C-alpha positions as CSV (number, residue, x, y, z in Angstrom):
1,M,-9.9,12.8,-42.1
2,F,-9.9,14.5,-38.8
3,N,-10.8,18.1,-38.6
4,V,-9.3,20.5,-36.0
5,R,-12.3,20.2,-33.7
6,Q,-12.1,16.4,-33.5
7,L,-8.4,16.6,-32.7
8,I,-9.0,19.1,-29.9
9,V,-11.8,16.9,-28.5
10,A,-9.6,13.8,-28.7
11,G,-6.7,15.6,-27.0
12,V,-8.8,17.0,-24.2
13,A,-10.4,13.5,-23.6
14,G,-7.0,11.9,-23.5
15,L,-5.8,14.5,-21.0
16,M,-8.8,14.0,-18.8
17,V,-8.2,10.2,-18.8
18,S,-4.6,10.8,-17.8
19,I,-5.5,13.2,-15.0
20,S,-8.2,10.9,-13.6
21,A,-5.8,7.9,-13.7
22,I,-3.3,9.9,-11.6
23,A,-5.9,11.2,-9.2
24,A,-7.3,7.7,-8.8
25,D,-4.3,6.5,-6.6
26,A,-5.3,6.3,-3.0
27,N,-3.6,8.6,-0.5
28,V,-2.0,6.2,2.0
29,A,0.6,8.6,3.4
30,G,0.4,8.9,7.2
31,T,0.2,6.6,10.2
32,W,-1.8,3.4,10.3
33,T,-2.7,1.2,13.2
34,M,-2.5,-2.4,12.0
35,S,-3.7,-5.7,13.3
36,V,-2.5,-9.0,11.7
37,E,-4.3,-12.2,12.5
38,T,-1.7,-14.9,13.1
39,P,-2.1,-18.5,14.5
40,Q,-0.7,-17.1,17.8
41,G,-3.3,-14.3,17.9
42,A,-3.5,-10.7,16.7
43,R,-0.3,-8.8,16.3
44,E,-0.6,-5.1,16.6
45,S,1.8,-2.7,14.8
46,T,2.1,0.9,13.7
47,L,2.7,1.5,10.0
48,T,4.0,4.9,8.9
49,L,4.0,5.6,5.1
50,V,5.4,8.3,2.9
51,Q,4.0,8.5,-0.6
52,A,5.7,10.0,-3.6
53,G,3.4,9.4,-6.6
54,T,2.9,5.6,-6.6
55,A,6.1,4.8,-4.5
56,L,5.9,4.1,-0.8
57,T,8.5,4.2,1.9
58,G,8.2,4.2,5.6
59,T,8.5,2.1,8.7
60,I,6.6,-0.6,10.6
61,K,6.9,-0.8,14.3
62,G,5.7,-3.7,16.4
63,A,6.7,-6.4,19.0
64,R,9.7,-7.3,16.9
65,G,11.1,-3.8,16.6
66,E,11.0,-1.2,13.8
67,N,11.8,-2.0,10.2
68,P,11.9,0.0,7.0
69,V,9.1,-0.7,4.4
70,T,8.9,-0.1,0.7
71,G,6.0,-0.5,-1.7
72,T,3.6,0.9,-4.2
73,V,0.1,2.1,-4.6
74,A,-2.0,1.8,-7.8
75,G,-5.6,2.9,-7.6
76,N,-6.8,1.5,-4.3
77,V,-4.4,-1.5,-4.3
78,V,-1.5,-1.1,-1.9
79,K,1.6,-3.4,-1.8
80,F,4.5,-3.1,0.7
81,S,7.1,-5.3,2.3
82,Y,9.8,-5.5,4.8
83,T,12.5,-7.9,5.9
84,L,12.5,-9.1,9.5
85,S,15.6,-10.6,11.2
86,M,14.7,-13.5,13.5
87,Q,17.2,-15.8,15.1
88,G,19.7,-15.2,12.4
89,N,17.3,-15.7,9.6
90,E,16.0,-13.0,7.2
91,I,12.2,-13.3,6.6
92,K,10.5,-11.1,4.0
93,I,6.9,-10.2,4.7
94,D,4.8,-9.0,1.8
95,Y,1.5,-7.2,2.3
96,E,-1.2,-6.7,-0.4
97,G,-4.4,-5.0,0.3
98,T,-7.1,-2.5,-0.7
99,V,-7.7,0.9,0.6
100,D,-11.1,2.3,1.3
101,G,-10.8,5.9,2.7
102,A,-9.1,5.5,6.1
103,A,-9.3,1.7,6.2
104,M,-7.1,-1.0,4.6
105,T,-7.6,-4.7,4.5
106,G,-5.6,-7.5,2.9
107,V,-3.2,-10.4,3.3
108,A,0.3,-10.6,4.7
109,K,2.4,-13.4,3.3
110,N,5.7,-14.9,4.5
111,P,7.4,-18.2,4.1
112,R,5.3,-19.7,6.9
113,G,2.0,-18.8,5.3
114,E,-0.7,-16.1,5.0
115,S,-2.5,-14.0,7.5
116,K,-5.3,-11.4,7.1
117,F,-4.6,-7.8,8.2
118,T,-6.6,-4.7,8.8
119,A,-5.5,-1.2,9.3
120,K,-7.0,2.2,10.2
121,K,-5.4,5.5,9.4
122,S,-4.8,7.8,12.4
């Protein structure tokens, strides 16, 4: 049988775990300077993210214009995507990476393949 003290300790421990899980999500809100390594060379872009809890919205602006992005962050793992219109075709580009302070690294995937990306927070 549990006594009151054990129940209080268990409740406080559970609350601390919940708070640390919430606090563990990386803060990715802001402006990032990105570079994607493609077969045609590095592609530079500016990623602006707004974070509401684990949900991400924002824009990515580069040589092919400005497009809205949506995504998520969980711990230090960030995922976001956008759809690019090229020559009448819609191409979805998915990014998945890890955040380490003001740096982000990962992989961008589209129907043509994968490319590594890096980003630095401004």
